N, C-alpha and C positions, 0 to 999 in steps of 0.2 A: 042260474044260480050265481050269485054274487062271488067273486073272488076277491075277498078284501085282505089287506096287507097295511102295514103301520109304515109310514116314512116319518121322517124329520123334516122340517123347514131348517135353514140353515143362514146363519149370518157369518159372513166373512169379514173381518175388520182388520185394518192395518194398525198394528200396535207399536211398531218401532220402525225406525229410519236410522240405520246405524252408519249411515254414508251419506251421499248426497242424492237428492231426489230428482233423478233425471227424466223422471216421468212425470212430475208436478202433482203427485199425490202427497196426503198428508196422514200423519198420524189421526186416527179417527174415521178416515174414508172408509166406506164399508158398502157391501152389497149383500141383497137376500137372495136366496135360492128358494123358492116356495112352489107347491103343489107338484113334486117331483121335478119340473123341467123348466120353472119360469124365473129368469133372471131380473130382478128387479134393482134398480140404483135411484138414489134420492135425485130429485129434479135438479139438473144443472151440473151434476157430477159425473165422472167418469172413472173408468178402471182399468188400469194399464193390460194389454192384453198378453203380455209376455209374464206378468205376475198371475194372471188368470190361468194361463197355460200350465204353471206350476203348481196350481191347485187341482186342476181337472182329474187327474188320477186318484184323488182323495174324496172328491164330493160325494160321488154315489156310495161310498163305503160308509161315510158320516151321516149319511141320510138313513142308515139302517142301525138297528141295534145289534152290537156285536157282543161277543162272550167278553166278559169282564177282564180276562186275562190278555187278550187281544193288544196289542201295543197301540193300534189304532183307536181303540174305545179310550185309551188314557192320553194319548198325543194329540194335540189340535195347533200347534204352530207348525206352519210353512213358510219357507224363504223364497223370495224372488230369486231368479237365476243370475239377476245382474251383480257382479260382486263388487261394483263401485258404489251401489245403492245400499246392498244390505237391509232390504225392505221385509219386514216380518209381519205374516198375517195369522190371525187366530180365526179357527173354524169353530163356532159355537151352533149348538142345537137351540132353537128358539121356540118350536111348537112341534108337537106330533099330532099327525093327522092320518086318519083311515081313508083309505083309497080303494077304489076297485080297479083291479087289472084290466079289465073288459073296456076301462075308459081311457087306456093307454094303450101304445104300441107294445 
């Protein structure tokens, strides 16, 4: 018997750098999180692991539909922890897919 559930694919995009970019990222840089756990970067691009670390607690929640009043349903901006950089990233839902939990751990 299938155990279907819905998840969103996400795109995380750098929307602002209010300080100096010490990790050589630029506004517009992005990655996609698709099919529950696949991290995809455009060819030849990178994403700072420290910026990624600040996103990690929010990605699993943003993959799911949350209650309308939940603050995380409304908010989508995350800041990199480097105070000199002040890099701001936006999490967007780009696709909803139905998955079978038996296909995942």
